[in-house]
Wavefront OBJ file of the C-alpha trace (Angstrom):
o trace
v -9.349 3.607 -31.291
v -6.183 1.673 -32.025
v -3.054 3.762 -32.129
v -4.159 6.457 -29.663
v -1.216 7.959 -27.808
v -3.203 9.018 -24.746
v -4.891 7.124 -21.941
v -8.359 6.162 -23.118
v -11.200 5.190 -20.802
v -13.649 3.404 -23.070
v -17.411 3.625 -22.537
v -17.424 0.108 -21.076
v -14.524 0.999 -18.816
v -16.184 3.698 -16.747
v -16.509 2.940 -13.045
v -19.846 1.915 -11.487
v -21.891 4.637 -9.805
v -22.731 2.451 -6.785
v -21.032 -0.382 -4.913
v -21.065 -3.701 -6.749
v -22.487 -6.840 -5.133
v -20.435 -8.180 -2.227
v -18.716 -11.511 -2.886
v -19.193 -13.873 0.075
v -18.504 -17.298 -1.489
v -15.555 -19.441 -0.402
v -15.025 -20.676 -3.988
v -13.544 -18.648 -6.830
v -15.931 -15.877 -7.831
v -15.530 -13.155 -10.438
v -15.382 -9.697 -8.793
v -17.372 -7.793 -11.454
v -19.136 -8.050 -14.790
v -16.224 -8.101 -17.241
v -18.313 -6.856 -20.172
v -19.370 -3.759 -18.205
v -16.051 -2.736 -16.659
v -12.932 -4.425 -18.072
v -13.826 -5.517 -21.579
v -11.560 -5.656 -24.599
v -13.451 -5.233 -27.856
v -13.271 -7.787 -30.658
v -10.244 -7.121 -32.882
v -9.053 -4.286 -30.592
v -5.853 -6.054 -29.540
v -2.550 -5.421 -31.296
v 0.960 -6.583 -30.347
v 2.378 -4.170 -27.760
v -1.026 -2.807 -26.705
v -1.279 -2.054 -22.963
v -4.297 -1.870 -20.632
v -4.268 -0.858 -16.956
v -7.049 -1.826 -14.540
v -7.674 -0.232 -11.149
v -10.232 -1.279 -8.556
v -10.901 -0.792 -4.882
v -13.454 -1.253 -2.165
v -13.894 -2.772 1.276
v -13.169 -6.244 2.635
v -14.227 -8.131 5.765
v -12.428 -11.219 7.075
v -13.577 -13.791 9.597
v -11.357 -16.531 10.921
v -7.842 -17.118 9.671
v -7.902 -18.215 6.053
v -6.259 -17.616 2.702
v -6.863 -15.388 -0.308
v -6.037 -16.347 -3.892
v -6.450 -13.868 -6.751
v -6.643 -15.289 -10.274
v -6.461 -12.980 -13.310
v -7.755 -14.292 -16.644
v -8.014 -12.894 -20.142
v -10.584 -13.815 -22.725
v -12.865 -15.381 -20.128
v -15.866 -14.187 -18.205
v -16.151 -17.189 -15.884
v -13.917 -18.754 -13.246
v -12.436 -21.436 -15.509
v -9.789 -21.872 -18.147
v -6.319 -20.476 -18.802
v -5.093 -17.901 -16.287
v -2.489 -15.166 -16.320
v -0.997 -16.644 -13.128
v -2.857 -17.020 -9.852
v -1.330 -15.643 -6.686
v -0.120 -17.902 -3.956
v -2.646 -18.568 -1.186
v -1.892 -15.619 1.114
v -2.995 -15.760 4.759
v -5.397 -12.900 5.512
v -5.559 -10.791 8.679
v -8.248 -12.050 11.076
v -11.470 -10.282 12.118
v -11.320 -7.143 9.977
v -14.501 -5.265 9.152
v -14.922 -3.062 6.078
v -11.248 -2.195 5.639
v -10.161 -0.547 2.379
v -8.417 -2.437 -0.410
v -6.935 -1.468 -3.747
v -5.908 -3.545 -6.765
v -4.193 -2.804 -10.070
v -3.244 -4.949 -13.055
v -1.256 -4.216 -16.219
v -2.122 -6.336 -19.260
v 0.020 -6.483 -22.415
v -0.851 -8.071 -25.747
v 2.224 -9.912 -27.039
v 0.849 -11.319 -30.290
v -2.346 -11.558 -32.316
v -3.036 -14.712 -34.298
v -5.843 -16.145 -36.381
v -9.296 -16.392 -34.754
v -9.322 -18.947 -31.931
v -7.041 -19.017 -28.905
v -4.032 -17.935 -30.963
v -3.217 -14.552 -29.414
v -0.987 -14.146 -26.356
v -1.225 -11.837 -23.362
v 0.782 -11.371 -20.163
v 0.387 -9.156 -17.122
v 1.019 -8.656 -13.442
v -0.910 -7.043 -10.641
v -0.998 -6.219 -6.958
v -3.673 -6.257 -4.271
v -3.250 -4.496 -0.946
v -5.507 -4.059 2.051
v -5.317 -2.415 5.433
v -4.889 -4.445 8.568
v -5.839 -3.728 12.151
v -5.280 -0.029 12.778
v -2.169 0.807 14.802
v -0.918 -2.788 14.478
v 2.342 -3.034 12.588
v 2.495 -5.656 9.857
v -1.195 -6.542 9.927
v -2.031 -5.388 6.391
v -1.259 -7.502 3.367
v -0.074 -7.331 -0.217
v -0.650 -10.021 -2.836
v 1.116 -10.090 -6.204
v -0.337 -12.116 -9.059
v 0.053 -12.763 -12.778
v 3.245 -13.292 -14.749
v 2.055 -16.251 -16.832
v 1.470 -15.989 -20.587
v -2.135 -16.766 -21.526
v -3.681 -17.493 -24.900
v -6.998 -15.976 -25.913
v -9.127 -15.237 -28.945
v -8.551 -11.556 -29.775
v -11.115 -11.701 -32.611
v -14.052 -11.782 -30.167
v -15.209 -9.651 -27.239
v -12.938 -10.572 -24.328
v -11.755 -8.864 -21.185
v -9.702 -8.884 -18.023
v -11.429 -11.124 -15.498
v -10.333 -11.174 -11.833
v -11.234 -14.240 -9.756
v -11.368 -13.996 -5.942
v -11.108 -17.001 -3.612
v -11.303 -16.345 0.130
v -11.188 -19.703 1.931
v -13.146 -18.589 5.018
v -16.243 -16.548 5.787
v -15.845 -12.926 4.791
v -16.758 -10.572 1.991
v -15.270 -8.247 -0.587
v -17.233 -5.348 -2.056
v -15.842 -3.646 -5.161
v -16.695 0.057 -4.983
v -15.017 1.062 -8.231
v -13.318 -0.578 -11.183
v -12.136 0.848 -14.489
v -9.647 0.073 -17.196
v -7.605 2.354 -19.476
v -5.937 1.529 -22.739
v -2.633 3.304 -23.262
v -1.868 2.883 -26.947
l 1 2 3 4 5 6 7 8 9 10 11 12 13 14 15 16 17 18 19 20 21 22 23 24 25 26 27 28 29 30 31 32 33 34 35 36 37 38 39 40 41 42 43 44 45 46 47 48 49 50 51 52 53 54 55 56 57 58 59 60 61 62 63 64 65 66 67 68 69 70 71 72 73 74 75 76 77 78 79 80 81 82 83 84 85 86 87 88 89 90 91 92 93 94 95 96 97 98 99 100 101 102 103 104 105 106 107 108 109 110 111 112 113 114 115 116 117 118 119 120 121 122 123 124 125 126 127 128 129 130 131 132 133 134 135 136 137 138 139 140 141 142 143 144 145 146 147 148 149 150 151 152 153 154 155 156 157 158 159 160 161 162 163 164 165 166 167 168 169 170 171 172 173 174 175 176 177 178 179 180 181
């Protein structure tokens, strides 16, 4: 598929047909199965290649706490080199099932020999509603901006880690990724 000049939703990039499992942990947790929804095939990456991920769902917050979003490439677990975690953003208190939306643009800068010799960079945004009719109660979180190294010769993907420091939940309702070139 390399070299396509149109947006391409790969078979593994199609959105789920039902809500994914709610994340309720207060430690970093991956939002979805990377292999199913945001994978990058082995040897698919080329310098200048661009992928765009979109996701959305509902979120519930309890007491005042913070949210950190950590994008990773080449990993399917909450560990290792990141693309730049967000700052710990204070979340609105006592929200129930409010909508959220997230996007991330990933760019391959270089492809090296097998091993963690390829480089990627990207940035993303997360936004959620706040208390209805209350000005300034929603939130936006920007994340990414750090170059990461990964092995482009193996199956990899865009992995989004979620850390909400207090009781609450996030339920992804859709996620998909397109490759643009």
